[in-house]
C-alpha positions as CSV (number, residue, x, y, z in Angstrom):
1,M,-47.2,69.5,19.4
2,N,-44.4,69.7,17.2
3,S,-42.1,69.1,20.2
4,M,-44.0,65.8,20.9
5,K,-43.7,64.7,17.5
6,I,-40.0,65.3,17.4
7,R,-39.5,63.4,20.7
8,R,-41.6,60.6,19.0
9,T,-39.2,60.5,15.9
10,A,-36.1,60.4,17.9
11,I,-37.2,57.5,20.1
12,A,-38.4,55.7,17.1
13,A,-34.9,56.2,15.4
14,A,-33.1,55.1,18.6
15,A,-35.2,52.1,18.9
16,A,-34.5,51.1,15.3
17,A,-30.7,51.6,15.7
18,V,-30.7,49.4,18.9
19,L,-32.8,46.8,17.8
20,P,-30.5,45.0,15.4
21,F,-27.7,44.7,18.3
22,S,-30.2,43.4,20.8
23,L,-31.3,40.6,18.4
24,A,-27.8,39.8,17.6
25,A,-26.9,39.6,21.4
26,C,-30.0,37.4,22.1
27,S,-28.8,35.1,19.0
28,D,-25.4,34.9,20.4
29,S,-26.5,34.2,23.9
30,G,-29.4,31.5,22.8
31,D,-27.2,29.5,20.3
32,T,-23.7,28.2,21.0
33,K,-23.2,26.6,17.5
34,A,-20.6,27.9,15.3
35,A,-21.8,29.1,12.1
36,P,-21.2,26.7,9.1
37,P,-18.1,27.1,7.2
38,A,-18.2,29.0,3.9
39,A,-17.9,26.8,0.8
40,G,-14.3,27.9,0.3
41,D,-13.3,26.9,4.1
42,Q,-15.1,23.4,3.4
43,A,-12.9,23.0,0.4
44,K,-9.7,23.6,2.4
45,T,-10.8,21.2,5.1
46,A,-11.3,18.4,2.5
47,E,-7.8,19.2,1.0
48,S,-6.1,19.1,4.5
49,T,-7.6,15.6,5.3
50,P,-4.8,13.1,5.8
51,A,-6.8,10.2,4.8
52,D,-5.8,10.1,1.1
53,D,-1.9,10.8,2.1
54,A,-1.9,7.8,4.4
55,M,-2.9,5.5,1.6
56,T,-0.1,6.7,-0.8
57,G,2.7,4.9,0.7
58,D,0.6,1.6,0.7
59,K,0.4,1.1,-3.0
60,P,2.3,-1.0,-5.4
61,F,5.4,0.6,-7.0
62,G,7.8,0.1,-9.5
63,A,8.3,0.1,-13.4
64,A,7.1,-3.5,-13.8
65,C,3.9,-2.8,-12.2
66,A,2.6,-1.4,-15.6
67,G,2.8,-5.0,-16.9
68,V,0.2,-6.3,-14.2
69,P,-3.2,-6.9,-15.6
70,K,-5.6,-4.0,-15.0
71,E,-8.6,-6.3,-14.3
72,G,-9.5,-9.8,-13.1
73,A,-7.6,-12.3,-10.8
74,G,-4.1,-11.1,-12.0
75,S,-4.8,-7.5,-11.1
76,F,-3.8,-5.8,-7.8
77,D,-7.2,-6.0,-6.7
78,G,-7.7,-9.6,-7.9
79,M,-4.3,-10.8,-6.1
80,A,-5.2,-9.0,-2.9
81,K,-8.3,-11.5,-2.6
82,D,-6.1,-14.8,-3.0
83,P,-3.4,-16.3,-0.9
84,V,-0.1,-15.9,-2.4
85,A,0.4,-19.1,-4.3
86,T,-2.8,-18.8,-6.1
87,A,-2.4,-15.0,-6.5
88,A,1.0,-15.5,-8.2
89,S,-0.4,-18.2,-10.5
90,N,-2.7,-15.5,-11.8
91,N,0.2,-13.3,-12.7
92,P,1.8,-14.1,-16.1
93,A,5.1,-12.6,-15.3
94,L,5.3,-15.2,-12.4
95,S,4.6,-18.3,-14.3
96,T,8.1,-20.0,-14.0
97,L,8.1,-19.4,-10.1
98,V,4.5,-20.8,-9.9
99,A,5.8,-23.9,-11.8
100,A,8.8,-24.1,-9.4
101,V,6.5,-24.0,-6.3
102,K,4.4,-26.8,-7.5
103,Q,7.3,-28.9,-8.4
104,A,8.6,-28.3,-4.8
105,G,5.2,-29.0,-3.3
106,L,5.0,-25.7,-1.5
107,V,1.7,-24.5,-2.8
108,D,-0.3,-25.2,0.4
109,T,2.8,-24.1,2.7
110,L,2.6,-20.6,1.1
111,N,-1.0,-20.4,0.9
112,N,-1.6,-21.2,4.5
113,A,1.2,-19.4,5.9
114,K,0.1,-16.2,8.0
115,D,1.7,-12.8,7.5
116,I,4.7,-13.6,5.1
117,T,6.6,-11.6,2.6
118,V,7.8,-13.2,-0.6
119,F,10.5,-11.9,-2.8
120,A,9.1,-13.2,-6.1
121,P,11.5,-13.7,-9.0
122,T,10.1,-13.0,-12.5
123,N,10.2,-15.1,-15.4
124,D,13.1,-13.2,-16.8
125,A,14.8,-13.6,-13.4
126,F,14.9,-17.4,-13.9
127,A,15.9,-17.1,-17.6
128,K,19.3,-15.6,-16.4
129,I,20.0,-19.0,-15.0
130,P,21.6,-21.4,-17.8
131,K,19.0,-23.7,-18.7
132,A,20.9,-26.8,-17.7
133,D,21.5,-25.4,-14.3
134,L,17.8,-24.5,-14.0
135,D,16.8,-27.9,-15.2
136,K,19.0,-29.7,-12.6
137,V,17.4,-27.4,-9.7
138,L,14.0,-28.1,-10.8
139,A,14.7,-31.8,-10.7
140,D,16.2,-31.9,-7.2
141,K,13.2,-31.1,-4.9
142,A,15.5,-30.6,-1.8
143,A,17.6,-28.1,-3.6
144,L,14.6,-26.4,-5.1
145,T,12.7,-26.1,-1.9
146,K,16.0,-24.6,-0.2
147,I,16.0,-21.9,-3.0
148,L,12.3,-21.0,-3.0
149,T,12.0,-21.0,1.0
150,Y,15.0,-18.6,0.8
151,H,12.7,-16.1,-0.9
152,V,10.2,-16.2,2.0
153,V,10.3,-14.0,5.2
154,G,7.9,-14.9,8.1
155,Q,6.3,-11.5,8.5
156,K,4.9,-8.8,6.3
157,L,7.5,-6.3,5.5
158,T,6.9,-2.8,4.5
159,P,8.9,-0.6,2.0
160,K,10.1,1.4,5.1
161,Q,11.6,-1.8,6.6
162,L,13.6,-2.6,3.3
163,E,15.6,0.7,3.6
164,N,18.3,-1.0,5.6
165,G,16.9,-4.5,6.8
166,S,18.3,-8.1,7.4
167,F,15.6,-10.5,7.9
168,E,15.4,-14.4,8.6
169,T,14.1,-16.4,5.6
170,L,11.9,-19.9,6.1
171,Q,15.1,-21.5,4.7
172,K,16.8,-20.0,8.0
173,G,19.3,-18.0,5.8
174,M,19.3,-14.2,5.9
175,V,18.4,-11.6,3.2
176,N,19.6,-8.1,3.2
177,T,17.7,-5.2,1.8
178,A,18.6,-1.5,1.1
179,G,17.1,1.4,-0.7
180,S,14.6,4.0,-0.5
181,G,11.6,5.5,-2.3
182,E,10.7,3.3,-5.0
183,S,14.2,1.8,-5.5
184,Y,15.3,-1.2,-3.5
185,K,17.8,-4.1,-3.6
186,V,17.9,-7.5,-2.1
187,N,21.3,-9.0,-1.3
188,D,22.8,-6.1,-3.4
189,T,22.2,-8.2,-6.6
190,S,18.2,-8.3,-7.2
191,N,16.4,-5.2,-7.8
192,V,12.8,-4.8,-6.7
193,V,10.8,-4.2,-10.0
194,C,7.2,-4.2,-8.6
195,G,7.0,-3.8,-4.7
196,N,4.5,-3.9,-2.1
197,V,1.9,-6.1,-3.9
198,K,-0.7,-7.3,-1.4
199,T,-2.2,-10.8,-1.4
200,A,-4.6,-12.1,1.1
201,N,-1.6,-13.6,3.4
202,A,1.5,-11.8,2.2
203,N,3.3,-8.8,0.9
204,V,5.0,-9.5,-2.5
205,Y,8.1,-7.8,-4.0
206,I,8.7,-8.9,-7.5
207,V,12.5,-9.1,-8.2
208,D,14.7,-9.4,-11.3
209,T,17.0,-12.0,-10.0
210,V,16.9,-15.2,-8.3
211,L,18.1,-15.1,-4.9
212,M,20.7,-17.9,-3.8
213,P,21.0,-18.9,-0.2
214,Q,23.9,-17.7,1.7
């Protein structure tokens, strides 16, 4: 009798030991889905997603960007919704340029253009020109048109393209660009002070010196 009892106990113990492995084997063969990652693994996955990194190089840059309004039509978000001449009119630092564009009758030309780049001189850039000379240019529509269209390239330029570039302008002259990171020059004379600003139809690089056709 004792012998029978011992044998039953041994069988029960063996079954208890084998059962978990049998269940695990059934689970592995019946379900091929991987176990969900632990919370720490999910965090690592989120950190390694390149989406945010891809956007980093596509934002405005430069010291003068701090002067752009944070909200409203003159903000970066607001400018992105309007064609370039309209967008510029909402930026207080570009009021002289906007007045010149209106004087030359180029508002519709710029607003209706497709995929362009505008090197936009600030008010301070125009202030570098002696007043008598500036007044003379503003009064000469042909000369003014020549200067303003020299600031426009017929394609959207990325910062990468500005590193060592030469581009034909709407005036048919060439502009040369050089630099890297957040520091770029146009024609070795004009610094980009706020670059990669997006409008509905253009990329804008705000510059600190008016470019003269070469």
